[in-house]
C-alpha positions as CSV (number, residue, x, y, z in Angstrom):
1,M,0.0,0.0,0.0
2,D,1.1,3.5,-0.7
3,M,1.8,4.9,2.8
4,E,1.6,8.5,1.5
5,A,-2.1,7.9,1.0
6,V,-2.6,7.5,4.7
7,T,-2.3,10.8,6.7
8,P,0.1,10.5,9.7
9,M,-1.9,10.6,13.0
10,D,-0.1,13.7,14.2
11,E,-1.2,15.7,11.2
12,R,-4.9,14.9,11.5
13,P,-7.4,17.4,13.0
14,D,-10.1,16.1,15.4
15,L,-12.8,14.5,13.5
16,E,-15.8,12.1,13.9
17,L,-17.2,10.3,10.9
18,E,-20.0,7.7,10.6
19,T,-21.3,6.0,7.5
20,D,-24.5,3.9,7.2
21,Y,-24.2,0.6,5.3
22,S,-26.6,-1.9,4.0
23,V,-26.4,-5.3,5.7
24,T,-24.5,-6.7,2.7
25,E,-22.0,-3.9,2.8
26,F,-21.6,-4.1,6.5
27,V,-21.0,-7.8,6.5
28,A,-18.5,-7.5,3.7
29,A,-16.5,-4.7,5.5
30,L,-16.4,-6.8,8.8
31,R,-15.3,-9.9,6.8
32,R,-12.4,-7.9,5.1
33,L,-11.4,-6.6,8.5
34,A,-11.5,-10.0,10.2
35,D,-9.6,-11.7,7.4
36,A,-6.9,-9.0,7.4
37,L,-6.5,-9.2,11.2
38,E,-6.5,-13.0,11.2
39,A,-3.8,-13.0,8.5
40,G,-1.7,-10.7,10.6
41,D,-2.1,-7.7,8.2
42,R,-2.6,-4.1,9.3
43,P,-5.8,-3.2,7.4
44,V,-6.7,0.2,6.1
45,V,-10.2,1.3,6.9
46,E,-11.8,4.0,4.7
47,V,-14.7,6.1,6.0
48,E,-16.1,8.9,3.9
49,G,-12.8,9.2,2.0
50,E,-10.6,9.2,5.2
51,R,-8.1,6.4,5.0
52,L,-6.9,5.0,8.4
53,Q,-4.3,2.3,8.9
54,V,-4.9,0.2,12.0
55,P,-1.7,0.0,13.9
56,A,-0.5,-3.3,15.5
57,Y,-1.0,-1.8,19.0
58,A,-4.7,-1.0,18.5
59,T,-7.2,-2.4,21.0
60,Y,-10.5,-4.0,20.1
61,S,-13.7,-3.9,22.0
62,I,-17.5,-4.3,21.6
63,A,-19.6,-1.7,23.4
64,Y,-23.3,-1.8,24.3
65,E,-25.3,1.1,25.3
66,R,-29.0,1.5,26.4
67,E,-30.4,4.9,27.1
68,D,-33.7,6.6,26.8
69,G,-35.3,3.6,25.0
70,E,-32.5,3.3,22.4
71,E,-29.9,0.6,22.2
72,E,-26.6,0.6,20.4
73,I,-23.8,-1.9,19.8
74,E,-20.4,-0.6,18.6
75,F,-17.5,-2.6,17.3
76,Q,-14.5,-0.5,18.2
77,I,-10.9,-0.4,17.2
78,S,-9.0,2.2,19.3
79,W,-5.5,3.7,19.5
80,S,-3.9,6.9,20.6
81,D,-1.2,9.4,19.8
82,E,0.5,8.5,23.0
83,Q,0.7,4.8,22.0
84,A,2.1,5.9,18.6
85,D,4.8,7.9,20.4
86,N,5.8,4.8,22.2
87,D,5.9,2.7,19.1
88,E,8.2,4.2,16.6
89,D,7.9,1.6,13.9
90,G,4.1,1.2,14.2
91,E,4.4,-2.5,14.8
92,G,3.7,-2.6,18.5
93,D,4.6,-5.9,20.1
94,A,3.4,-7.9,17.1
95,P,5.5,-10.9,16.2
96,E,7.5,-10.7,13.0
97,S,4.8,-12.8,11.2
98,E,2.2,-10.2,12.1
99,R,4.1,-7.1,11.1
100,E,3.2,-4.9,8.2
101,S,2.6,-6.6,4.8
102,E,0.2,-5.7,2.0
103,D,-2.4,-3.7,3.8
104,P,-5.9,-4.7,2.7
105,K,-8.5,-1.9,2.5
106,V,-11.6,-2.6,4.6
């Protein structure tokens, strides 16, 4: 993947994007993400034209919220500038077999 196409984290302004998907599109995106992570790749996720490469030190969680009669489940992938500062090569503690290879776009 062309790393120039992914904006470095320290150059990005604060931003929040959300895109609605059909069930088919959502399932396909989750499958691409799961396949990339299972293969040890660092996937690139694109939301509304913003391309983000998931670093090896990212954390994964599933959140559930119920409030005022509404319910929400979020599949979350999180990382921070502070983690990036402590991980100069972007590989975290990933074993060599899980380090950066071809980065599939999710």
